[in-house]
Kinemage of the C-alpha trace (Angstrom):
@kinemage 1
@onewidth
@group {chain A} dominant
@subgroup {mainchain}
@vectorlist {calphas} color= white
{ca met a 1} P 0.000 0.000 0.000
{ca arg a 2} L 2.798 2.422 0.905
{ca phe a 3} L 4.618 1.609 -2.347
{ca ser a 4} L 1.452 2.291 -4.325
{ca leu a 5} L 0.947 5.600 -2.529
{ca val a 6} L 4.484 6.684 -3.373
{ca leu a 7} L 3.975 5.775 -7.016
{ca phe a 8} L 0.671 7.657 -7.065
{ca lys a 9} L 2.289 10.816 -5.663
{ca arg a 10} L 5.110 10.573 -8.190
{ca phe a 11} L 2.565 10.150 -10.969
{ca gln a 12} L 0.679 13.211 -9.706
{ca thr a 13} L 3.866 15.289 -9.815
{ca ile a 14} L 4.839 14.115 -13.302
{ca phe a 15} L 1.324 14.545 -14.639
{ca his a 16} L 1.036 18.038 -13.125
{ca thr a 17} L 4.434 19.056 -14.523
{ca arg a 18} L 3.564 17.923 -18.012
{ca leu a 19} L 0.308 19.838 -17.985
{ca ala a 20} L 1.783 22.919 -16.352
{ca ser a 21} L 1.617 26.015 -18.506
{ca ser a 22} L 4.727 28.058 -19.185
{ca tyr a 23} L 4.727 31.803 -18.582
{ca val a 24} L 7.045 34.307 -20.214
{ca val a 25} L 8.341 36.721 -17.613
{ca gln a 26} L 8.382 40.379 -18.629
{ca glu a 27} L 10.367 42.667 -16.344
{ca leu a 28} L 10.872 46.427 -16.385
{ca gln a 29} L 14.576 46.765 -15.693
{ca ala a 30} L 17.392 49.282 -15.882
{ca asp a 31} L 21.116 48.560 -16.055
{ca gln a 32} L 22.044 52.138 -15.149
{ca tyr a 33} L 20.466 55.045 -13.307
{ca gly a 34} L 19.063 57.969 -15.232
{ca val a 35} L 15.944 59.371 -16.884
{ca pro a 36} L 13.316 56.614 -16.461
{ca ser a 37} L 11.971 56.741 -20.021
{ca glu a 38} L 15.528 56.387 -21.335
{ca val a 39} L 17.086 53.756 -19.055
{ca leu a 40} L 14.106 51.449 -18.489
{ca lys a 41} L 13.825 48.419 -20.758
{ca leu a 42} L 11.237 45.658 -21.000
{ca asn a 43} L 13.134 42.371 -20.799
{ca glu a 44} L 11.642 38.962 -21.470
{ca thr a 45} L 13.374 36.267 -19.463
{ca thr a 46} L 13.196 32.510 -19.718
{ca ser a 47} L 9.666 31.221 -19.227
{ca ile a 48} L 8.753 29.739 -15.845
{ca asp a 49} L 6.268 27.099 -14.820
{ca ala a 50} L 5.185 25.105 -11.790
{ca ser a 51} L 7.937 22.519 -12.269
{ca gln a 52} L 10.431 25.092 -10.983
{ca leu a 53} L 8.655 25.543 -7.665
{ca lys a 54} L 10.428 24.412 -4.517
{ca pro a 55} L 8.708 23.679 -1.190
{ca asn a 56} L 6.810 26.792 0.008
{ca asp a 57} L 7.297 28.558 -3.347
{ca val a 58} L 4.393 30.404 -4.959
{ca leu a 59} L 4.080 31.310 -8.642
{ca ile a 60} L 2.306 34.670 -8.920
{ca lys a 61} L 0.999 36.865 -11.741
{ca leu a 62} L 0.873 40.671 -11.728
{ca leu a 63} L -2.561 42.252 -11.488
{ca ala a 64} L -1.454 45.869 -11.075
{ca ser a 65} L 1.516 47.858 -9.795
{ca pro a 66} L 1.578 51.663 -9.400
{ca ile a 67} L 4.293 54.090 -10.383
{ca asn a 68} L 5.029 56.087 -7.223
{ca pro a 69} L 7.363 59.093 -6.870
{ca ala a 70} L 9.799 56.885 -4.961
{ca asp a 71} L 10.000 54.544 -7.972
{ca ile a 72} L 11.020 57.438 -10.202
{ca asn a 73} L 13.638 58.570 -7.671
{ca met a 74} L 15.053 55.046 -7.434
{ca ile a 75} L 15.434 54.751 -11.212
{ca glu a 76} L 17.191 58.116 -11.188
{ca gly a 77} L 19.517 56.836 -8.456
{ca lys a 78} L 18.346 59.577 -6.080
{ca tyr a 79} L 16.675 57.528 -3.360
{ca ala a 80} L 17.954 56.213 -0.045
{ca leu a 81} L 16.959 52.644 -0.956
{ca leu a 82} L 18.556 51.425 -4.184
{ca pro a 83} L 18.995 47.956 -5.710
{ca ser a 84} L 22.019 46.044 -4.459
{ca ser a 85} L 23.196 45.680 -8.057
{ca leu a 86} L 22.207 46.499 -11.632
{ca pro a 87} L 20.467 45.490 -13.816
{ca ala a 88} L 17.486 45.408 -11.485
{ca thr a 89} L 13.722 45.144 -11.729
{ca phe a 90} L 11.910 48.147 -10.258
{ca gly a 91} L 8.522 48.767 -8.641
{ca asn a 92} L 7.901 49.110 -4.908
{ca glu a 93} L 4.358 47.804 -4.551
{ca gly a 94} L 1.679 45.856 -6.357
{ca val a 95} L -0.954 43.159 -6.091
{ca phe a 96} L -0.480 39.701 -7.606
{ca gln a 97} L -2.630 36.617 -8.132
{ca val a 98} L -1.550 33.094 -7.200
{ca val a 99} L -1.113 30.847 -10.249
{ca asp a 100} L 0.357 27.767 -8.539
{ca his a 101} L 2.184 26.895 -5.344
{ca arg a 102} L 4.087 24.354 -3.274
{ca ala a 103} L 2.946 25.821 0.028
{ca ser a 104} L 1.800 23.492 2.768
{ca asp a 105} L -1.591 23.400 4.493
{ca glu a 106} L -3.303 25.249 1.627
{ca gln a 107} L -2.057 28.616 2.879
{ca val a 108} L -2.839 29.989 -0.563
{ca arg a 109} L -4.748 28.660 -3.528
{ca pro a 110} L -4.730 29.538 -7.237
{ca gly a 111} L -6.717 32.726 -7.724
{ca asp a 112} L -5.872 34.203 -4.310
{ca trp a 113} L -4.585 37.784 -4.180
{ca val a 114} L -1.263 38.470 -2.456
{ca leu a 115} L 1.066 41.366 -1.680
{ca pro a 116} L 4.827 40.642 -1.849
{ca lys a 117} L 6.510 42.003 1.290
{ca ile a 118} L 10.104 41.959 0.030
{ca leu a 119} L 11.341 45.528 -0.386
{ca asp a 120} L 14.059 44.763 -2.944
{ca trp a 121} L 11.926 42.456 -5.130
{ca gly a 122} L 10.814 44.605 -8.063
{ca lys a 123} L 7.067 44.423 -8.667
{ca trp a 124} L 7.134 45.574 -12.300
{ca arg a 125} L 7.135 42.027 -13.676
{ca ser a 126} L 4.462 39.862 -15.250
{ca tyr a 127} L 5.215 36.717 -13.229
{ca gly a 128} L 7.486 35.715 -10.388
{ca ile a 129} L 8.252 33.003 -7.858
{ca val a 130} L 8.189 34.062 -4.194
{ca ser a 131} L 8.313 32.194 -0.900
{ca ile a 132} L 4.974 31.959 0.904
{ca asn a 133} L 6.736 33.572 3.899
{ca asp a 134} L 7.244 36.746 1.854
{ca leu a 135} L 3.597 37.149 0.851
{ca ile a 136} L 0.535 38.553 2.588
{ca lys a 137} L -2.761 37.109 1.425
{ca ile a 138} L -5.499 39.707 1.034
{ca pro a 139} L -9.184 39.434 0.066
{ca ser a 140} L -10.030 39.793 -3.620
{ca asp a 141} L -13.239 41.783 -3.090
{ca ile a 142} L -11.734 45.251 -2.602
{ca gly a 143} L -10.937 46.181 -6.199
{ca val a 144} L -7.632 45.952 -8.025
{ca glu a 145} L -6.956 49.690 -7.717
{ca ser a 146} L -7.343 49.609 -3.926
{ca ala a 147} L -5.230 46.468 -3.568
{ca ala a 148} L -2.447 47.711 -5.846
{ca thr a 149} L -2.093 51.014 -3.984
{ca leu a 150} L -2.632 49.676 -0.464
{ca ser a 151} L 0.818 49.069 0.975
{ca val a 152} L 2.491 52.477 0.488
{ca asn a 153} L 0.253 55.558 0.612
{ca pro a 154} L -2.582 54.419 2.940
{ca cys a 155} L -0.026 52.753 5.228
{ca thr a 156} L 2.072 55.927 5.288
{ca ala a 157} L -1.010 57.982 6.175
{ca tyr a 158} L -1.944 55.484 8.897
{ca arg a 159} L 1.478 55.621 10.542
{ca leu a 160} L 1.712 59.429 10.268
{ca leu a 161} L -1.561 59.785 12.157
{ca lys a 162} L -0.786 57.072 14.722
{ca asp a 163} L 2.898 57.213 15.592
{ca phe a 164} L 3.893 60.801 16.389
{ca val a 165} L 1.112 62.566 18.295
{ca thr a 166} L -1.774 61.168 20.314
{ca leu a 167} L -4.736 62.513 18.386
{ca glu a 168} L -8.170 62.675 19.967
{ca lys a 169} L -11.559 63.366 18.439
{ca gly a 170} L -11.813 67.020 17.474
{ca asp a 171} L -8.044 67.586 17.207
{ca thr a 172} L -6.626 69.237 14.095
{ca ile a 173} L -3.816 68.275 11.737
{ca ile a 174} L -2.597 70.227 8.719
{ca gln a 175} L -0.896 68.787 5.645
{ca asn a 176} L 0.598 70.049 2.425
{ca gly a 177} L 0.396 67.874 -0.678
{ca gly a 178} L -3.250 67.338 0.193
{ca asn a 179} L -4.035 65.935 -3.241
{ca ser a 180} L -1.213 63.364 -3.175
{ca gly a 181} L -1.870 59.680 -2.591
{ca val a 182} L -0.904 60.025 1.059
{ca gly a 183} L -2.856 63.274 1.359
{ca gln a 184} L -6.035 61.659 0.045
{ca ala a 185} L -5.661 58.798 2.528
{ca val a 186} L -5.057 61.263 5.397
{ca ile a 187} L -8.269 63.096 4.494
{ca gln a 188} L -10.288 59.874 4.577
{ca leu a 189} L -8.726 58.434 7.737
{ca gly a 190} L -9.087 61.801 9.449
{ca lys a 191} L -12.793 61.842 8.664
{ca leu a 192} L -13.134 58.242 9.850
{ca trp a 193} L -11.379 59.029 13.142
{ca asn a 194} L -13.146 62.400 13.660
{ca ile a 195} L -10.005 64.492 13.241
{ca asn a 196} L -10.052 67.920 11.586
{ca val a 197} L -7.828 67.790 8.502
{ca val a 198} L -6.673 71.028 6.869
{ca ser a 199} L -5.271 70.263 3.422
{ca ile a 200} L -2.953 72.586 1.511
{ca ile a 201} L -2.623 72.125 -2.251
{ca arg a 202} L -0.713 73.912 -4.995
{ca asn a 203} L -2.635 76.477 -6.997
{ca arg a 204} L -3.165 75.690 -10.670
{ca glu a 205} L -4.628 77.475 -13.676
{ca gln a 206} L -6.754 74.551 -14.834
{ca gly a 207} L -8.797 71.975 -12.968
{ca met a 208} L -8.697 73.714 -9.596
{ca asn a 209} L -12.431 73.579 -8.931
{ca glu a 210} L -12.590 69.952 -10.039
{ca leu a 211} L -9.720 69.026 -7.717
{ca val a 212} L -11.291 70.736 -4.709
{ca asp a 213} L -14.639 69.070 -5.450
{ca tyr a 214} L -12.906 65.701 -5.693
{ca leu a 215} L -11.121 66.140 -2.354
{ca lys a 216} L -14.394 67.203 -0.743
{ca ser a 217} L -16.008 64.040 -2.130
{ca leu a 218} L -13.421 62.117 -0.100
{ca gly a 219} L -14.442 63.983 3.050
{ca ala a 220} L -12.221 67.090 2.961
{ca glu a 221} L -13.746 70.065 4.791
{ca his a 222} L -10.826 72.509 4.793
{ca val a 223} L -8.922 72.868 1.509
{ca tyr a 224} L -6.633 75.840 0.836
{ca val a 225} L -3.812 76.766 -1.525
{ca glu a 226} L -0.246 77.442 -0.382
{ca glu a 227} L -0.688 81.218 -0.646
{ca asp a 228} L -3.483 81.063 1.956
{ca leu a 229} L -0.916 80.139 4.606
{ca arg a 230} L 0.236 83.748 4.515
{ca lys a 231} L -3.272 85.212 4.729
{ca glu a 232} L -5.511 86.081 7.659
{ca thr a 233} L -7.732 83.024 7.113
{ca leu a 234} L -5.072 80.542 8.109
{ca arg a 235} L -2.983 82.866 10.223
{ca lys a 236} L -5.828 83.558 12.659
{ca thr a 237} L -9.448 83.227 11.519
{ca leu a 238} L -9.840 79.472 10.989
{ca trp a 239} L -8.609 78.656 14.495
{ca ser a 240} L -11.657 80.315 16.020
{ca thr a 241} L -13.745 77.443 14.635
{ca ile a 242} L -11.352 74.494 15.063
{ca pro a 243} L -8.249 74.025 17.278
{ca arg a 244} L -4.840 74.917 15.945
{ca pro a 245} L -3.022 71.908 14.466
{ca lys a 246} L -1.068 69.757 16.891
{ca leu a 247} L 0.401 67.810 13.958
{ca gly a 248} L 1.733 68.989 10.602
{ca leu a 249} L 2.530 66.661 7.708
{ca asn a 250} L 5.041 67.783 5.101
{ca cys a 251} L 5.850 66.202 1.735
{ca val a 252} L 6.831 69.406 -0.101
{ca gly a 253} L 9.623 71.337 1.615
{ca gly a 254} L 10.746 74.897 0.902
{ca arg a 255} L 8.628 77.944 1.686
{ca ala a 256} L 5.416 75.875 1.707
{ca thr a 257} L 6.718 74.092 4.781
{ca ser a 258} L 8.053 77.202 6.521
{ca asp a 259} L 4.650 78.860 6.159
{ca leu a 260} L 2.915 75.719 7.423
{ca leu a 261} L 5.075 75.668 10.545
{ca arg a 262} L 3.922 79.171 11.469
{ca val a 263} L 0.298 78.079 11.944
{ca leu a 264} L 0.983 75.081 14.217
{ca asp a 265} L -0.086 75.064 17.845
{ca lys a 266} L 2.421 75.304 20.684
{ca ser a 267} L 4.435 72.116 21.241
{ca ala a 268} L 3.108 70.756 17.938
{ca thr a 269} L 5.005 68.256 15.797
{ca leu a 270} L 5.916 68.513 12.128
{ca val a 271} L 6.634 65.222 10.340
{ca thr a 272} L 8.419 65.353 6.994
{ca tyr a 273} L 7.935 62.278 4.813
{ca gly a 274} L 8.792 63.698 1.386
{ca gly a 275} L 10.306 66.634 -0.442
{ca met a 276} L 8.567 67.074 -3.768
{ca ser a 277} L 9.850 70.643 -4.256
{ca lys a 278} L 13.430 69.372 -3.754
{ca gln a 279} L 13.921 72.354 -1.442
{ca pro a 280} L 15.212 72.018 2.150
{ca val a 281} L 12.996 72.193 5.198
{ca thr a 282} L 13.626 75.599 6.789
{ca val a 283} L 12.255 76.040 10.293
{ca pro a 284} L 11.263 79.609 11.299
{ca thr a 285} L 13.424 80.455 14.300
{ca ala a 286} L 10.814 82.345 16.358
{ca glu a 287} L 8.154 79.642 16.063
{ca phe a 288} L 10.710 76.900 16.663
{ca ile a 289} L 11.920 78.460 19.916
{ca phe a 290} L 8.888 80.198 21.374
{ca asn a 291} L 6.301 77.586 20.329
{ca asp a 292} L 8.569 74.643 21.243
{ca leu a 293} L 7.994 72.857 17.932
{ca asn a 294} L 9.146 69.299 17.249
{ca cys a 295} L 10.435 68.316 13.815
{ca arg a 296} L 10.587 64.629 12.865
{ca gly a 297} L 11.184 62.544 9.778
{ca phe a 298} L 9.387 59.415 8.590
{ca trp a 299} L 10.263 56.869 5.904
{ca met a 300} L 7.736 54.105 5.235
{ca ser a 301} L 10.362 51.807 3.734
{ca arg a 302} L 12.349 51.840 6.974
{ca trp a 303} L 9.199 51.133 8.990
{ca lys a 304} L 8.409 48.161 6.735
{ca ala a 305} L 11.934 46.816 6.974
{ca glu a 306} L 11.716 46.913 10.765
{ca asn a 307} L 8.158 45.563 11.086
{ca tyr a 308} L 7.107 43.480 8.086
{ca lys a 309} L 8.121 40.173 9.691
{ca gly a 310} L 5.892 40.812 12.688
{ca ser a 311} L 2.138 41.047 12.946
{ca gln a 312} L 1.853 44.851 13.084
{ca phe a 313} L 2.122 45.323 9.311
{ca ala a 314} L -0.546 42.709 8.551
{ca gln a 315} L -2.852 44.086 11.257
{ca met a 316} L -2.589 47.555 9.748
{ca leu a 317} L -3.340 46.199 6.265
{ca tyr a 318} L -6.421 44.312 7.439
{ca glu a 319} L -7.730 47.376 9.286
{ca leu a 320} L -7.322 49.441 6.132
{ca ile a 321} L -8.965 46.691 4.075
{ca asp a 322} L -11.971 46.752 6.397
{ca ser a 323} L -12.249 50.498 5.787
{ca ile a 324} L -12.075 49.911 2.032
{ca arg a 325} L -14.848 47.331 2.262
{ca arg a 326} L -17.047 49.835 4.126
{ca asn a 327} L -16.330 52.442 1.422
{ca glu a 328} L -14.593 54.624 4.015
{ca leu a 329} L -11.242 54.494 2.203
{ca lys a 330} L -11.272 54.862 -1.567
{ca ala a 331} L -8.466 54.195 -3.998
{ca pro a 332} L -7.016 57.173 -5.882
{ca gln a 333} L -8.205 57.788 -9.409
{ca cys a 334} L -6.151 55.433 -11.586
{ca glu a 335} L -5.079 55.096 -15.208
{ca lys a 336} L -3.878 51.697 -16.444
{ca phe a 337} L -1.028 50.975 -18.862
{ca leu a 338} L 0.367 47.659 -20.083
{ca leu a 339} L 3.931 46.823 -19.086
{ca ser a 340} L 4.796 46.993 -22.788
{ca asp a 341} L 3.554 50.597 -22.857
{ca tyr a 342} L 5.874 51.596 -20.021
{ca lys a 343} L 7.300 54.710 -21.686
{ca ala a 344} L 3.886 56.352 -21.942
{ca ala a 345} L 3.117 55.218 -18.399
{ca val a 346} L 6.280 56.754 -16.949
{ca glu a 347} L 5.749 60.008 -18.828
{ca gln a 348} L 2.170 60.228 -17.563
{ca ala a 349} L 3.275 59.539 -13.980
{ca gln a 350} L 5.804 62.394 -14.157
{ca lys a 351} L 3.474 65.074 -15.511
{ca pro a 352} L 3.310 68.158 -13.252
{ca leu a 353} L 0.179 68.428 -11.105
{ca asn a 354} L -0.914 64.942 -12.158
{ca thr a 355} L -3.733 63.802 -9.855
{ca thr a 356} L -4.174 60.234 -11.124
{ca lys a 357} L -2.190 57.162 -10.143
{ca val a 358} L -0.609 55.257 -13.010
{ca leu a 359} L -0.942 51.472 -12.784
{ca leu a 360} L 1.079 48.930 -14.749
{ca thr a 361} L -0.734 45.727 -15.759
{ca val a 362} L -0.227 42.718 -18.026
{ca glu a 363} L -3.717 42.624 -19.532
């Protein structure tokens, strides 16, 4: 009986291998740093199939992967986290679907959605093989756009609101870059947690009313342009209706941040998590001394590196997923491009004042 069982299992393996489909792996790679549209190339590697899977390996297929500002900076070689060697496949986040696996106890099944946790495993690829230990299984009922953009911007917003200041109902925070992916998530989480969110955005000649209406549809109640930080409204008037901000969130830098610091409450905290203007953060001396301000920095990649092996990362994801299911946290507006159309995708992602998230897909 035991001999027959062994033969049966061997037959299963051989039969499965023969029927296994092969998948051509497309990867967006660069062998040098530089202008993304010039150095990126779409490489097709040797096809893979289930016969290559080792114990606990999972074969996954790309559903969608966004192009974030950090991705652009990495390709340019201007980011703190860079590939250990070149050529390298880029892409910091994305959602994949399980095609096949050698994981035990049916931890995943074909068709399941998963998020790769490995920071240095480029997500801009059509297929890949990853250990089950480096994947987080997520529900497939939240929409591809929400799943693809879940692990960077909403998680950054979550940690910014949770880790630096104890916020209570009715407290106020102020942020620049209010229309960014993180800014949109801050607006929605702030509304969910009953926090006043004041959002500062850059003025623009076209589409301003549409942008403000869109942010208000997400729950924004206080939207202003950068110039308003130097006017009476934000210098004094607004704080007669809501408390002064005890937390400021900065992703811009330069004068926009200096002006933001001047409206913070005493002993407030400013957290810088980006620098889109590529200008330094300059702290006004009087406010810094007399208002006892705190200035901190935050980098989501470092937080992930320190926490992704524990349960805190997964718990945060599932809490955010619950909010998505209740329609309390919406994905950003997205535009999809095939991996093969990567040049147009990168150019679209780099357009000034772009308010949509570019997603790379394979179909």
